[in-house]
SELO-81135 format. One line per 3 residues: for each residue x, y, z of N, C-alpha, C. Coordinates in nm, 3 decimals. Example, Ala and Ser with C-alpha at 12.3 -4.5 7.8 and 13.67 -1.06 7.14 Angstrom:
BEGIN
1.319 -0.569 0.780 1.230 -0.450 0.780 1.320 -0.330 0.780; 1.285 -0.225 0.708 1.367 -0.106 0.714 1.290 0.003 0.787 .
This chain:
BEGIN
15.609 7.900 8.194 15.522 7.917 8.298 15.391 7.834 8.270; 15.333 7.736 8.346 15.235 7.673 8.307 15.084 7.756 8.340; 14.976 7.718 8.250 14.879 7.764 8.254 14.768 7.746 8.364 .
14.836 7.632 8.416 14.720 7.565 8.520 14.691 7.619 8.627; 14.798 7.696 8.713 14.770 7.787 8.838 14.671 7.924 8.768; 14.702 7.955 8.662 14.599 8.059 8.614 14.447 8.002 8.593 .
14.432 7.898 8.530 14.318 7.788 8.548 14.266 7.802 8.656; 14.336 7.732 8.776 14.280 7.708 8.886 14.252 7.836 8.957; 14.316 7.953 8.942 14.251 8.064 9.005 14.148 8.123 8.960 .
14.102 8.106 8.821 13.982 8.123 8.738 13.891 8.052 8.809; 13.884 7.931 8.831 13.789 7.847 8.918 13.773 7.899 9.010; 13.853 7.952 9.064 13.833 7.958 9.253 13.778 8.124 9.243 .
13.809 8.200 9.179 13.741 8.337 9.174 13.612 8.363 9.120; 13.561 8.269 8.995 13.462 8.258 8.948 13.336 8.260 9.041; 13.304 8.196 9.142 13.193 8.184 9.226 13.170 8.336 9.300 .
13.309 8.369 9.338 13.310 8.491 9.419 13.285 8.627 9.329; 13.303 8.615 9.201 13.253 8.710 9.106 13.109 8.717 9.093; 13.081 8.558 9.046 12.899 8.570 9.017 12.820 8.623 9.164 .
12.902 8.577 9.269 12.814 8.648 9.375 12.832 8.796 9.381; 12.923 8.832 9.368 12.905 8.996 9.354 12.815 9.043 9.269; 12.814 8.963 9.166 12.693 9.017 9.040 12.556 8.985 9.067 .
12.539 8.892 9.184 12.393 8.864 9.229 12.322 9.001 9.217; 12.181 8.967 9.185 12.090 9.071 9.186 12.042 9.108 9.338; 12.081 9.256 9.372 12.018 9.298 9.498 11.872 9.356 9.500 .
11.836 9.367 9.609 11.694 9.387 9.658 11.705 9.541 9.667; 11.536 9.595 9.659 11.556 9.746 9.700 11.538 9.768 9.822; 11.619 9.888 9.908 11.677 9.925 9.988 11.564 9.997 10.070 .
11.532 9.986 10.167 11.444 10.084 10.241 11.502 10.225 10.283; 11.437 10.320 10.267 11.524 10.444 10.337 11.382 10.515 10.397; 11.435 10.544 10.514 11.318 10.609 10.602 11.295 10.732 10.562 .
11.140 10.796 10.555 11.109 10.874 10.502 11.089 10.876 10.350; 11.083 10.750 10.288 11.105 10.736 10.137 11.037 10.634 10.116; 11.102 10.506 10.146 11.041 10.368 10.113 11.036 10.276 10.194 .
11.052 10.291 10.347 11.086 10.201 10.444 10.958 10.135 10.488; 10.976 10.000 10.500 10.857 9.936 10.519 10.903 9.847 10.662; 10.833 9.860 10.736 10.847 9.785 10.867 10.732 9.698 10.908 .
10.761 9.581 10.986 10.662 9.476 11.026 10.675 9.510 11.190; 10.567 9.495 11.242 10.559 9.536 11.383 10.665 9.634 11.444; 10.671 9.733 11.375 10.758 9.857 11.435 10.914 9.836 11.386 .
10.950 9.704 11.310 11.106 9.675 11.324 11.119 9.700 11.157; 11.185 9.764 11.105 11.232 9.760 10.986 11.353 9.660 10.973; 11.368 9.628 10.830 11.478 9.502 10.801 11.581 9.505 10.678 .
11.642 9.436 10.659 11.736 9.432 10.530 11.625 9.354 10.430; 11.665 9.374 10.306 11.563 9.327 10.184 11.580 9.169 10.196; 11.452 9.129 10.169 11.394 8.954 10.166 11.443 8.895 10.302 .
11.459 8.970 10.404 11.504 8.921 10.553 11.344 8.826 10.568; 11.368 8.733 10.664 11.275 8.665 10.718 11.241 8.724 10.835; 11.059 8.736 10.842 11.011 8.822 10.972 10.883 8.719 10.995 .
10.863 8.684 11.118 10.782 8.602 11.177 10.635 8.721 11.256; 10.545 8.685 11.206 10.445 8.741 11.225 10.372 8.703 11.356; 10.298 8.778 11.411 10.218 8.748 11.554 10.067 8.788 11.509 .
9.952 8.699 11.625 9.847 8.710 11.525 9.746 8.837 11.480; 9.819 8.973 11.583 9.798 9.062 11.518 9.930 9.142 11.455; 9.915 9.157 11.349 10.045 9.234 11.282 10.023 9.370 11.236 .
10.144 9.488 11.269 10.105 9.579 11.214 10.223 9.621 11.092; 10.161 9.678 10.967 10.253 9.655 10.864 10.249 9.811 10.844; 10.363 9.869 10.856 10.384 10.052 10.834 10.480 10.055 10.710 .
10.452 10.150 10.642 10.552 10.220 10.524 10.547 10.373 10.565; 10.706 10.421 10.573 10.721 10.566 10.593 10.758 10.594 10.447; 10.673 10.717 10.407 10.722 10.747 10.291 10.738 10.903 10.287 .
10.758 10.970 10.170 10.809 11.093 10.154 10.717 11.191 10.178; 10.600 11.169 10.170 10.468 11.273 10.172 10.360 11.210 10.210; 10.269 11.292 10.309 10.145 11.267 10.345 10.048 11.251 10.207 .
9.944 11.167 10.249 9.830 11.127 10.134 9.899 11.062 10.050; 10.028 11.004 10.024 10.025 10.919 9.922 9.962 10.769 9.950; 9.906 10.718 9.848 9.873 10.571 9.826 9.960 10.486 9.858 .
9.937 10.419 9.935 10.057 10.263 9.969 9.967 10.164 9.951; 10.014 10.046 9.878 9.957 9.916 9.817 10.064 9.838 9.905; 9.985 9.736 9.999 10.060 9.629 10.054 10.009 9.503 9.965 .
10.127 9.439 9.915 10.102 9.312 9.827 10.180 9.201 9.902; 10.125 9.106 9.887 10.140 8.958 9.917 10.167 8.861 9.848; 10.271 8.768 9.794 10.270 8.676 9.729 10.291 8.536 9.791 .
10.223 8.441 9.694 10.224 8.310 9.750 10.347 8.232 9.786; 10.451 8.306 9.722 10.591 8.245 9.728 10.677 8.312 9.848; 10.779 8.289 9.871 10.873 8.352 9.925 10.971 8.458 9.868 .
11.047 8.570 9.916 11.084 8.674 9.821 11.205 8.619 9.740; 11.200 8.689 9.628 11.294 8.637 9.522 11.356 8.791 9.456; 11.479 8.821 9.500 11.561 8.963 9.462 11.527 8.972 9.280 .
11.493 9.081 9.251 11.496 9.144 9.124 11.399 9.063 9.042; 11.290 9.028 9.085 11.204 8.958 9.035 11.178 9.055 8.882; 11.150 9.197 8.882 11.140 9.266 8.779 11.173 9.401 8.794 .
11.281 9.451 8.721 11.351 9.567 8.751 11.248 9.680 8.727; 11.263 9.812 8.792 11.160 9.903 8.769 11.265 10.048 8.726; 11.182 10.118 8.689 11.269 10.242 8.689 11.319 10.305 8.787 .
11.406 10.408 8.785 11.445 10.439 8.958 11.378 10.533 9.000; 11.353 10.533 9.139 11.272 10.659 9.192 11.349 10.774 9.231; 11.337 10.864 9.271 11.416 10.981 9.304 11.422 11.046 9.432 .
11.386 10.950 9.555 11.379 10.978 9.688 11.516 10.918 9.734; 11.621 10.891 9.696 11.755 10.866 9.738 11.768 10.729 9.799; 11.697 10.653 9.717 11.723 10.500 9.741 11.867 10.457 9.670 .
11.965 10.397 9.767 12.086 10.356 9.658 12.051 10.256 9.580; 12.160 10.268 9.472 12.144 10.190 9.355 12.161 10.031 9.394; 12.082 9.920 9.351 12.108 9.824 9.355 12.184 9.728 9.230 .
12.214 9.619 9.245 12.263 9.528 9.114 12.154 9.494 9.024; 12.040 9.542 9.064 11.937 9.499 8.966 11.887 9.596 8.839; 12.008 9.551 8.738 12.004 9.623 8.619 12.008 9.749 8.623 .
12.097 9.795 8.726 12.139 9.958 8.749 12.020 10.033 8.789; 11.926 9.989 8.829 11.810 10.058 8.905 11.802 10.052 9.045; 11.742 10.133 9.109 11.739 10.155 9.275 11.611 10.069 9.310 .
11.538 10.005 9.257 11.429 9.974 9.277 11.368 9.848 9.213; 11.323 9.729 9.276 11.275 9.649 9.194 11.136 9.554 9.224; 11.073 9.502 9.156 10.964 9.400 9.275 11.057 9.277 9.299 .
11.054 9.260 9.427 11.088 9.141 9.469 11.012 9.017 9.515; 10.891 9.041 9.489 10.805 8.922 9.504 10.760 8.854 9.388; 10.748 8.725 9.400 10.730 8.647 9.277 10.572 8.647 9.257 .
10.534 8.660 9.126 10.391 8.678 9.094 10.356 8.590 8.961; 10.452 8.524 8.902 10.411 8.453 8.804 10.398 8.290 8.849; 10.358 8.222 8.775 10.326 8.070 8.786 10.436 8.010 8.808 .
10.457 7.925 8.928 10.332 7.858 9.040 10.319 7.978 9.129; 10.377 8.116 9.133 10.327 8.192 9.271 10.222 8.281 9.220; 10.174 8.357 9.299 10.049 8.446 9.236 10.041 8.556 9.363 .
9.966 8.641 9.338 9.970 8.771 9.422 9.827 8.722 9.505; 9.871 8.689 9.612 9.756 8.663 9.735 9.669 8.740 9.758; 9.713 8.890 9.753 9.610 8.995 9.809 9.712 9.083 9.808 .
9.640 9.226 9.819 9.654 9.342 9.841 9.542 9.434 9.933; 9.619 9.533 9.978 9.515 9.633 10.009 9.633 9.756 10.016; 9.525 9.896 9.982 9.562 10.016 9.984 9.524 10.071 10.081 .
9.636 10.192 10.128 9.619 10.276 10.282 9.653 10.412 10.221; 9.584 10.508 10.258 9.631 10.643 10.249 9.726 10.664 10.382; 9.847 10.724 10.329 9.945 10.792 10.426 9.902 10.909 10.485 .
9.899 10.897 10.626 9.855 10.993 10.737 9.960 11.098 10.743; 9.990 11.194 10.774 10.065 11.308 10.830 10.155 11.230 10.917; 10.315 11.255 10.895 10.393 11.235 11.029 10.492 11.312 11.029 .
10.474 11.457 11.082 10.533 11.534 11.063 10.533 11.597 10.908; 10.650 11.598 10.837 10.640 11.671 10.697 10.618 11.545 10.598; 10.635 11.440 10.650 10.628 11.302 10.582 10.497 11.212 10.627 .
10.491 11.092 10.540 10.371 11.021 10.543 10.409 10.911 10.601; 10.310 10.856 10.677 10.306 10.726 10.748 10.183 10.641 10.715; 10.187 10.515 10.635 10.093 10.428 10.584 10.059 10.291 10.700 .
9.974 10.293 10.745 10.006 10.153 10.858 9.863 10.089 10.841; 9.888 9.939 10.835 9.793 9.839 10.802 9.809 9.758 10.920; 9.699 9.757 10.980 9.705 9.647 11.103 9.579 9.528 11.065 .
9.675 9.385 11.081 9.614 9.282 11.010 9.590 9.178 11.114; 9.470 9.141 11.138 9.461 9.045 11.241 9.429 8.884 11.169; 9.571 8.819 11.162 9.577 8.680 11.085 9.483 8.570 11.121 .
9.414 8.518 11.035 9.341 8.383 11.069 9.446 8.299 11.113; 9.382 8.175 11.170 9.460 8.061 11.206 9.460 7.988 11.093; 9.540 8.014 10.985 9.577 7.910 10.899 9.721 7.885 10.891 .
9.775 7.779 10.821 9.883 7.738 10.823 9.970 7.833 10.728; 10.082 7.855 10.772 10.178 7.921 10.655 10.272 7.822 10.607; 10.274 7.811 10.467 10.373 7.731 10.402 10.515 7.721 10.453 .
10.580 7.644 10.495 10.711 7.639 10.557 10.835 7.735 10.506; 10.804 7.741 10.359 10.905 7.842 10.317 10.847 7.986 10.301; 10.721 8.035 10.377 10.685 8.151 10.390 10.596 8.234 10.251 .
10.598 8.339 10.256 10.517 8.404 10.137 10.607 8.550 10.186; 10.585 8.594 10.050 10.645 8.727 10.006 10.546 8.849 10.055; 10.614 8.969 10.106 10.514 9.083 10.092 10.617 9.222 10.084 .
10.562 9.325 9.992 10.606 9.415 9.931 10.525 9.557 9.931; 10.590 9.655 9.939 10.480 9.765 9.930 10.508 9.851 9.848; 10.419 9.922 9.744 10.417 9.996 9.649 10.377 10.154 9.674 .
10.431 10.253 9.669 10.392 10.387 9.700 10.374 10.466 9.595; 10.254 10.516 9.595 10.208 10.592 9.443 10.198 10.718 9.451; 10.284 10.794 9.397 10.280 10.957 9.410 10.257 10.998 9.301 .
10.123 11.086 9.290 10.072 11.126 9.147 10.168 11.235 9.095; 10.282 11.277 9.169 10.341 11.394 9.120 10.483 11.316 9.054; 10.519 11.196 9.073 10.622 11.143 9.026 10.615 10.997 9.013 .
10.729 10.909 8.958 10.719 10.786 8.973 10.715 10.718 9.071; 10.648 10.578 9.072 10.600 10.519 9.206 10.759 10.481 9.279; 10.740 10.431 9.398 10.858 10.420 9.463 10.804 10.272 9.532 .
10.879 10.176 9.536 10.871 10.039 9.604 10.960 10.011 9.735; 10.899 9.941 9.842 10.971 9.920 9.960 11.075 9.813 9.969; 11.141 9.771 10.070 11.218 9.644 10.044 11.090 9.539 10.073 .
11.145 9.398 10.035 11.030 9.288 10.020 11.077 9.220 10.163; 10.996 9.128 10.235 11.029 9.053 10.342 10.964 8.906 10.277; 11.008 8.792 10.335 10.946 8.674 10.340 10.900 8.632 10.486 .
10.766 8.638 10.490 10.686 8.609 10.626 10.691 8.502 10.664; 10.672 8.464 10.786 10.632 8.345 10.843 10.526 8.339 10.956 .
């Protein structure tokens, strides 16, 4: 039996295996680490289109948690930096076995273009942090830029939300 068919099978399946091992992003879970833009949550690294007045919201585990909204000068990049797992039920990703990662680029040529911290207010037994942004009439790069939020919990590890590329 020739080894050529096995080699051909290997060449065909390698890209499929590599795609399966590609790093995944942090997944948003309601009342844990769910980030929505204009009231609509989305899948990690999805493209979102901003309006002149944009509302950013994070649904978190408890009221009075501090939530930081971060913005990068570049589009979303999965698994830029893996973080220790959070304990609030976020599914594991392919990012080095953790369930969360920084998915916004922050090293040259990219940089953190801004951040704003908001205290989560009570939303039933959970918390909701909302940031209303009035966008200046400035051009946004065609590739867009990334945004992701961080939830600081004084009683446990931090949790990050899913990231988005916004235009």
